N, C-alpha and C positions, 0 to 999 in steps of 0.2 A: 504493500500500500504506500502510495506516494505521500510524503509529509510536506505540507505547505510551509514554506519559510518566509516570514515577513521580510521585505527588503530593508536593508540598512538605510540610514539617512543618506549616506554617500551614494548608494545605488539608486535611491529615489531621486536624487539630484540629477542623475544622468538619464532618468526615464524619459521616454518619448511617448507619452500618452496624453491625449487631450480630448475633451468633449466637443461635440459639434457646437459651434457658436450660434447665437441667435441669427435667424435669417434676416436679410436686408431687402427683400423684394421677391418678385416672382421667379427669378433665376435660382437663387439659393433656396427658396421655399420648395420648388420642384425637386431640386437635387437632394436636399436634406430629407424630404418626405420619402424619397425612394431609398436612400441609404439605410434607413432603419427597417426596411422591408426585406423580403427575400432577395438574395443575390441575383442581379441582372433583371430586377423589376424594371418596367418601362419608366422613362423619365420624360416629362412633358417638354419636348424640345422647342415648341413654339414660344415658350416663355422667354427664351434668351436669344432670339434670332436678330433683333434690331436694338442696338445700343448706340446712342449718339456719341458720347465721349468715352470711348472704351478704356483708356488708361486711367481715368479718374473715377470710373463708375464703381461705386461701393458694392453693388450687387454682383456684377459680373466678375470683378476681381476676387471677391471672397469665394465665389463658386469655383473659380479656376484654382485658387490657392488650396481649397479643400480637396479638389480632385488630385492635385499634386501631392498633398500631404499623405495620401494613401500610399505613396512610395517612400515616405520618410518616417512615418509615425503610426502608432495605433490610434484610431479614432474610436473613442468609447461608444459602445452600442452599435458599432458598424462591423459587419463581417469582413474579415481581412481579404476574403476572396473578391470583394468589390474592386480591388486594385486593378484587375484585368478583365472585369465584366464587360462584355461587348456594349451594353447599353451605356455604361459609364464612359467608355472610350469614345463612343460616338458623340455623346453629349460634350465631353471635353474637346473633341475635335471641332465642334461647332463654335465653342468659345475661343479656341485657339485661332481659328480662321479670322475672327474679328481682331484678335490681338496682333496677328501677323500683318493684317491690312493696316492697322493703326501704326505699327512700327514702320512699315513701308512708306506711309504718308509722312512720317515724322523725320526720317533721315534720308538724305540724298544719296543716290548711288555713287560709287567711286568711279574715277576716270581710269582709262588704261594706264596712264602714267603712274597713278597711285598704286595700281595693282602690281606694277613691275617692281616696286620697292616697298614692300609691306612694312618692314621695320621702320624705315624713314618716314613713311606715311603715317604710321601710328604716332610717332613723335610729333609730327605736324598737327595731327588731329587733336592731340592732347594740348599742345601749346596754343592752338587756336580756340579752345573751348572758352566761351564767354558766359558760362552759367554762373549763377549767384554764388558768392563765396560764403557758404554757410559756416564753414570751419573758422573763417576769419572773424565772423560775427560772434560765434560761440566763444572763441578765444578771448575776445576783448570786452564783449558786452552782454552775453547771455546770463540770465539768472540761473540759480540752482534748479528751480522748477522747470525752466526751459531745457536745461541739460538732462534732467530726468525724463522729460518728454522725448528728447532725442534718443536716449537709451531704450525707451519703450518702442519707438519706431524701429530702431535697428535690431531689436531682439528677434524680429521675424526672420532675419537672415543669420545674425551672428550666433544664435544658439544652435545653428546647424552649419556654421561657417565651413566652407570648402566643399561640402557635400554636393551641391549642384554642379560645380565645375568638375568634380571627380567622375561624372558620367562620361567625360571625354576620354578617360584613360583607356578603356577597352576599344575605343574607336580610333585611336592613333597608333602609329607604328614608328619604329626607329628612333632617331634623335629627338623629334618633337615629343614623342611619348616619354622618353627619358627626362626631358626638360620639364614636362608637366608633373611627373612624379616627384622631381626634385622640389618643385614649388609646393606641391600638396603635402609632401612629407613634413615640411616646416609648419604648415597650417595645422597638422595633426600632432604637433609637439615633438616631432622626431622620435616618437615612441614613448614619450612621457605624457601620461594622462594629465598631469598637473599643468603642462605647458600647452596643451591643446588650446587653440584660440577660442573655441566655443566655451571651454571651461574658464579661461581668463575673463571672457565677457560676462559669464555668469557671476564671477567674483566681483566684477565691477557693479553689476546690478545689485548684488547683495550689499555692497558697501554703500550704495545710494539708497538703501532701504526698500529696494524693489524685490518682488517675488521672481526668482529666476527659473521657475518651473516652465517647461516647454509649452508654448502656446498660451501662457497665462493672460496676455494682453491682446489676444487676437481680436476680440470684440471691439477694442478701442482703435484699431488701426484702419485708417481711411484707405480708399481704393488705390490711390497713387503709391502709398507705401507698399501695399501688397503687390502692385505692378512691378516694383523694383525687384522683388523676389521672383515673381512669376516669370519675368523675362528670362532669367537665367535657368529656371526649371524648364521652360519651354525650349530654349536652345539645347539644354542638356539631354532632354528625353527624346530628341529626334536626331538620329545619326546624320541625316541630310544637313543638319544645321551645326555640325561639329565645328565648322570654321567660324561661325558666329559666336559659338561658346568660347573658342580660343581667343577671338578678338575681344570679347567681353572681359575675359580674365586678364588679358594683356593690359587693356585700358584700366581695369580695376587696380592692378598692381602698380601701374605707372602713375596713378593719381592718388595713391593712398598714404604715402609717407608723410608729406607735408600736413595734410588735414589731421592725421593722427597725432602729430606733434602738437598741433594747435589744441586738439581736444585734451591732451594731457596737460598742457599749460593752463587750460580753462579749469580743470579740476584742481590743480595746485593753487590757482587764484582763489578758488572757493574753499581752500583749506584741506583738500584731500591729497593723499599720496598713496603708496602701495597699501593694499592691493587694488584700490580703485583705479590707479593709473597704469597697472601692469599691462593690461590689454593694449592700450594705446602706445606705451613705450615699446612693447614687443614689435608692433607693426612699423614703428619708425625705423627700427634696425632691419627687420626681416624684409620689408617691402622695398627698401633701398637696394637690397641684393636681388630681390625677385624681379625688379623692374627690367633689368637687362636680359635676364633669363627669359621672362615672359615675352618681351618684345622681339628679341632676336632669335634665341634658340628655339622657342616655342612657336610664336606666330610667324615670324619671317621664315623659320625652318619649315613649317608646315606649308607655307605658300610656295616654297621652292620644291618641296616633295610633291605637292598636289596643287599646281598653279591655278586650277579652276576654282579653288576655294578662296583665292585672294579677295574677291569682292565680298564674300560672306564674312571674312575675318574683319575687314574694315567696317562693314555694316554692323557687326556685333559691337565693335568699339564705339561707333557713333551712337548706337542705340543705348548703350550704358550711359554715356554722357548726357544724352538728351532726356532720358527718363529720370535719371538722378537730378538733372536740372529742374524738371517739373516738380519733383519731390521737394527739393530744397526751396523752390519758390513757394510751395504750399506752406512749409514751416515758417519761413521768414515773413510771408504775408500775414499769417495768423498772429505771429508774435508782434509785428508792427502795429496790429490792431489791438494788442494786449488781450488776445484770445488764445485759447488752447488750440494746438494743432491736431489734437486727438479727437476721435468721435465721442462726443459727450454722452450719447445714448448707450455707449458701451461700458460706461463706468458702473 
């Protein structure tokens, strides 16, 4: 007879189990109603066929996020077999087609000259980015309450940091694969649980008085925040988009070191130090190293090995910067109005 053993506090901290959040409209209502029924029950697809502003739509982005969470976590009350249920995959594909169309409308296609020098083009794309400097504002003027909101927003990704990009590992070969594994190894702490970036971020949340349980603040996250995570899951779960995933990661690494230094400075301005700052301090050092590996060994190397992927690589980089720019604008606009950037109905 099997004896049930209660998880320790440490094991519970690393648990990936979350309840279905409250629905936000007809798309999530249809999806969530099906998920608690028999596996592969029909989902009312008409509910989600037409959305005006896909990237900021609370209903569509939450539905897509929950569809993807079936690959990352246990959804309480949902049979795990839903992960690959045909009705779920068809519903997700309908939502993804709208996301892909929105991304195509948001970023311009690359030129032949850009495709010929992917590493150099990535540097130019990053240098030309004119998105709002959220990190500069946070470093110099954000309140503690605003920094806490920032941590809540980022928890949607940081508590599973590196996992979406790791979908590319089995889809690459040769030198680009080795470069990706080198970057991802550091993200997972080089074999040390305590140094895993997701764990370091959980420590930051705890130091700020937040609950670091996986998915704890999902109900408070607006559509644009979920879109920043859905973008990389969408790229990661489709082999045809492996180039876009690599470009996303390259731009992510190339634009991470300076903002994380600023976030650490902000916490120290507010009177915090280790362990609150460890996550950001780690990224200042790690991402400075990852920048060249991701841009040249990984992205440029992949374009040389599979030249037809060059446009997708640059598209993925541009998509990251564009969607993150929309997200940063959302936060700063709310704060300038002295309002919360979180969904108040989710409290």
